[in-house]
N, C-alpha and C positions, 0 to 999 in steps of 0.2 A: 504493500500500500504506500509506503514511504517512497518507494522507487517511482511509482506512478505520479505521486505528488511532485517529486523532484523534476520529472520529465515535463510535467504540465507547467511548472514555474519557468523551466528553461525555454519552452516555446513562447510563453507569455512575455518573457524578458528579451527575446531575440529582437534586434532593431529592425524596423520596417525599412524596406528598400525604397529609396526615392524614385521619382519618375526618371530623373537623369540617370540613375544607376541602371534602371531597367533598359533605357535607351542605349546605354553603353555596354550592355550585356553582350557576350560573344555571339549569341543567337539572334540579336535584335536586327531588324532590317537595316538600320543605319550602319552597323558594323559589317554587314554583308554586302553593302553597296560599293561599287568601284568609284571612289571619290576622285581619283586621277582623271578618269573618263568624264565624270560629271563636271569637274572644274574646268577642264580644257574646253568642253563644249560651251559651258556658260561664259568662259572668258572670250571665246570667239563671238558669241551672240551679242554680248553686252559691249565688248570692245569695238565691234564693227559698227555700232551705232554712230561712233565718231566719224567713220569713213562715209557712212550714208549721209550724215549731217553735212560734211564737207562737200559732197557731190551734189547736194540739193539745196543748200541754203541760199544760193543765188539764182535758182531756177524758178523765177516768178511765173513762168508759163506752166509749172507743175505744182508748186507748193501753195497756190492760192494766196500769195502774199504773206505767208507765214514761214519764216526761215526754219522754224523748228517742226514743221508739219510732218516731214518724213522721219525725223529723229524720234518724235513721240510715238508715231505709228510703229516704227521698228521696235521700240522698247515694249509697246503694247503687244505686238506679235510675239515677242520673246516670252512675255509673261503668259500669254495664252498657250504657247508651246510648252512652258513649264507645267501648266495645269494639265495638259494632255499627257505629259510625261508622268505626272503623279497618278493620273487616272489609270494609265497602263500598268504602272507598278502595283497600284492597289488591286487591280483585277488579276494581274499575273498572266504571263504568256500561256501557261497551261490551261487556266480557266477560260482564257480568251479563245482557246482552240475550239471550243464547242460553238462559238459564235462566228467562226471564220466563214462558213457557207453564207450566212446572212450578210456579213461585211462584204464578201466578194460580189454577191448579187447586187447589193446596194451601190457598190462602186461602179458596176456596169451600167446601172440605171442612170447614175449621175453623169457618167461618160456619154451615154447616148443622148442625154438632155442637151449636151453641148451642140449636137447636130440639129437641134430644133431651134425655133425662134428664140429660145432662152439663151442660146450661145452667142458669143461676141467674138469678133475677129480683132486681135491685137498683134501688131508687128507681123502680119502675114499669116498668123495661125489662128484658126477658129477653135481655140481650146480653153476658152474662158466662159464663166457664167457671171454676169454683172448683177450684183445684189442691190445696187442703189446706195446712195450716200457715200460714194467713193470706194465701196467695198466690192471685191470680186474674188472668185476662187478659181483655181486651176485643177480640175478633177484628176488630171493625169498624175499629179504629185501623190495623191492618196491611192491611186491604182498601183503604184510601186509597192506600197505597204500590203495591199491586197494580194499581189502576186507573190511576195515573199511568204506571207502566212499561208496562202492557199497551196502553194507548191510544197511548203514544209509539212503541212498536214498530210497530203497525199503520199509524199515520198517516205515519211517516217512511220506511218500508221502500222504497217505489218512488221517493220523492223523493231519498233519499240514494244510491240505485242509479243515479240519473241518468235514470230512465225518464219522470218527470213533474216539473213545477215545483211543483205543489201537489197535495194529496190529492184524488182524484176522489170522486164521490158514493158509489160502492160502498164505498170504503175508509172513508169517514166513517160510513156506516151500520153497517159491521162494528164500528167502534170504539165506536159508541153501544150496540150490542147487547152488547159486552163489558162496558161499564160498567153496563148495565141489570140484568144478572144479580145481582151482589152487592148492588146497591141494592134490588132486589126482595126479596131474602132479608132484608136489614136492616129493610125496612118491615114484615115479618112479626113482628118482635121486640116492639113497634115501636120504632125509634130514629130519630125524625124529625130530630134534630140532626145525626147522622152523614150522613144522606141529603142534608140541606141543604149540608153541606160538599162532598159528592161531586158534587152538581149544579154547584157553583161550580168545582170541579176540571175537570169536563167542559167547561164554557164556556171556562175559561182555556186548556185544552189545545187546543181547536178554534181559538180566536183565534190562538194562537201557531203553529199548524201551517199557517196560511194557507188553511184550509178556506173554501169559499164562505160569504159572510155570511148567505145565506138560511138556512143551517143554524143559525147562532147565533140569528137572529131567530125562526126556527121553534121552537127549543128554549125560548126565553124565553116565547113565546106559549103553547106546550104546558104549560110550568111553571105559568103563571098559570091556565090552564084547569084543569089538574090540581088545583091548590090549591083552586080554587073547588068543584070536584067533590068533593074529599075533605071539605071543610067542609059542602057541601050534603047529602051522603049520610051524614054522620057516621061516616066511616071511621077517625077518630082515637079514641084512648082518651079517657076522660072527663078524666083528669088533664091530658092535652095540650090538650084544649079549654079547660079551666080556666086553663091558663097563657096561652093567647092572649087569653082574655077579660080576664084580669088586666092583660095588656099594653095592651089597648085601653082599659081603664078601671081605672087603678091604685087608685081609691077603691072599687072594687066590693066587695072583701072583704079589708080590710087585716089582719084577724086570721086569715084563711084562705089562699085561693089567692094573695093579693097580699102575704102576709107576707114572703116571701123578698126580693122586690125593694124593699119599703118599708124593711126593716131594712138592706139593702145600701146604699141611698141615705143613710140616717141615718148609717151607719158612715163612708162616704166623705165626706159633707158635714161631719161633725164633726171631721175631721182638719185642716182649715184649710190653711195654707201649709206648715208644717213638721211637722205631725202631733203626736200625743200622746206619741210616743216608743215605740221597740220594746218590746213586752211590756207596754205601759201603756194599750192601747186598751180602753175600757170596754165597747164592743160586742163586741169580740173576747174579752176576759177573761170577760165575762158570758155568752158563748155564745149571743148573740141571733141571729146569722146562721147558718143551717143550711149544711151542706156547705162550710164556709169554707176547708178545706184543699184542696178540689178545685175545684168550679165557681165558688165565690165568693172565691177567694184574693185577687183584686184589691182586695177591701174591706179586707183587712188592711193592704195598702200604703197605701190611701187614708186610713185612720184613724190608723195609727201612724207613717207616714212623710210623710203629708200630700201636698199637690199636687206638691211637689218629688220625693218618692220615687215617687209614681205616675207622674209625668212622666218620670222616669228609665227606668221600665219601658217606657213608650211609645216613648221615644227609642231604646232598645236594639232593640225590636221593629222600629221603623222603619228602623234601620240594616241589620238582617237582611234586610228586604224590599228595600231599595235595593241591597245587594250581590247578592242573589239575582236581581233583575231585570237587573243588570249582567252577571251570569254568563249568563243566558238570552240576552241581546242579543249577547254575544261568543262564543257557542258555535260550534264549527267545523262542526257538522252539524245538520240539523233534529231528529234524535233527541235530541241534547243540549239544544237549545232547548226542545223540548216537555217533556222531563223537568223542566228547571229551572222552566219556566212553570207546570207542574202543581203543583210544590212551593210556588211563590210564591202561587198561588191558594188552596191549602190553608191555608198559614200565615196569610195575610192575612185571609181570611174568618173562620177560626176565632178569631183574636185579636179581630177586630172584633165578632163575635157574643158572645164571652165578656165582654169589657169593656162592650159595649153593654147586655147584660142586667143588669149590676150598676148601670148608670146609668139604666136604665128606658127606653132608646131602642130596645131589641131585646127580643123575647120570650125567656123562659127556655127554653133548649133543652138544657141538661145537657152542654155542651161544655167541656172543660178549656182553660185558657189555655196555649198552647204554651210549653214550657220552664219554666213557673212553677208550674202546678198539681201537686199530689201525684198520682201514679198511674204505675205501671210501664209499662203498655201505651202510654200517650200519650208518655211520655218516650222509650221505645224507638223509637217510630214517628218522632217528630220528629228524633231524632238520626240515624236512617236517612236521613231527608230531607236533613239537613245533609251526610251522607256523599255522597249523590247530587249535591248542588250542588258540593261540593268536587271530586268526580270529573270533572264536566263542566268546571269551571274549570281543572283540572290538564292538560287537553288542549291548553291554549293556552300560549304563551310568557309569561314573567313580565311583569307590568305593575303599575303603582302602584295 
């Protein structure tokens, strides 16, 4: 009896753990989160607001007379992106798995609505839905998320259930058909840049899933043949043909189709090592580079912050890719591995294409720089991707 009484007093006298102690517990979500990944993405999103501000503060034709118009909207887009990030983590990629069919169908319906009178043509692409009040969305950004999740569900279902070691040919074919539908709709807009990103996502997902290599080689061969056929039969819009022509020959029309890339290279090259100083770039202030707050935002960093500032952006993007690859490699199931790999392929190629087109080593494709370019749809989509990565990461025990 005395022993029971002593135990009772011990329990009663044990100190209660504070909320902070519970949050710092080894099994808490905060400890299992990849803080390096999160801080790098947040640094890019918040820091790039200064670049957006510099590119737009003198653009009275765009900012409605308010120099801070784009700055405040970029920060608001980042905040909404963080909310989506938190929602994805709260739900978890595994629980989200059951909702993937509904998300996929919904993304197709929104994509199809672009081809109706609801759609709007901006910069030659009919890939926008104008909501009014200065707000618009680009459904193709969210279709990237749908493709990553949809293919991951199909390719991992039988493997995670223990029925097979790798996806079979029938499953791979089903996954390719799932990706082909939104890609076909987007080609009707046409939005070649988004399709290019989706092709790379498909390849990355297949490689991560362990699908037979013949599928990857076959897709690459089909892609080359398809590109040649598109060019041979002139299935592209004239402005897209002009972009590829300017890429192949930068001196073709420096005042016309080659103007954007020529001005971009001038801006980046003039920055030198440390740049001309924030808000002091002559190319930026003089508005020589078109679409500088979106597709060509990297030119602001190159001119005003120089090689060091542009290099910092590349470093942060590189760290994000490294941490994302680490998450994919350490995932506890194939579904998590494929989801993380799809996000890696998406971020890596889109960043390479965007920066490459400003340097003249890639054709202009109208793709935003992840976390940096102004644009709500892109910001919402990439932060959803970060949420998926963190959710996969949080399935594992804490590691450095």
